[in-house]
PAVO-15293 format. One record per residue (C-alpha): residue in one letter; x, y negated, z negated. Coordinates in steps of 0.2 Angstrom, whole numbers, plus 2048, in hexadecimal, padded with zeros to 3 digits. Layout:
<nodes>
AXYZ;...
</nodes>
This chain:
<nodes>
X8498367F1;X83A8417F3;X82883E7F0;X8208447E0;X8118507E1;X8058417DC;X80C8377EA;X8098457F7;X7F78477F0;X7F48357F2;X7FA835804;X7EF844808;X7E083A801;X7E582B80B;X7E583481C;X7D283681B;X7CF82381B;X7C081E825;X7C5817835;X7B780A834;X7BF802825;X7CC7F9830;X7BF7EF83A;X7B57EB82A;X7C57E4822;X7CD7DC832;X7DC7E6830;X7E67F283B;X7E5804837;X7F6804830;X7F27F5825;X7E27FD81F;X7EC80D81A;X7F9803811;X7EC7F9807;X7E3809802;X7F48117FD;X7F78027F2;X7E58037EA;X7E78167E7;X7F88147DF;X7F28067D4;X7E280F7CF;X7EB81F7CA;X7FA8177C1;X7F48067BA;X8027FD7C2;X8087F97D4;X8158037DD;X8267FD7E0;X82B7F87F2;X8358087F2;X8268137ED;X81B8097FA;X82880E807;X827820803;X814821801;X812819812;X82082281B;X82981381F;X83C812823;X84080181A;X83A7F680C;X83B7E7818;X82C7F0821;X8237F1810;X8267DF80C;X81F7DA81E;X80F7E481A;X80D7DD809;X8107CB80F;X8037CD81D;X7F67D4811;X7FA7C6806;X7F77B9814;X7E77C1818;X7E17C0806;X7E17D3802;X7F07D37F5;X7FA7C87EB;X80B7C97E4;X81A7BF7DD;X82A7BF7E6;X8397C67DD;X82F7CE7CF;X82D7E17CE;X81C7E97D0;X8117DA7D2;X8077DF7E1;X7F47DD7DC;X7E67E27E8;X7D97D47E8;
</nodes>
């Protein structure tokens, strides 16, 4: 499954993330990028991406990696979601 033009544009915008944001948020650079991808997608579409879309947007190889990132961000208080329900990730 290929990326849509909107997804490619979003990834291009995300690549310019300020490196200083990671220290301010207490996140690793990859976590900060992942969080910003979520924010951008939700802002542009009005709903959260599916785990498959998160996988594609972040260049990940498995949805298990996506779940780990989302779960870690939830533990840190940056996002919330409901297990076993679709598109429930909310950036706090």
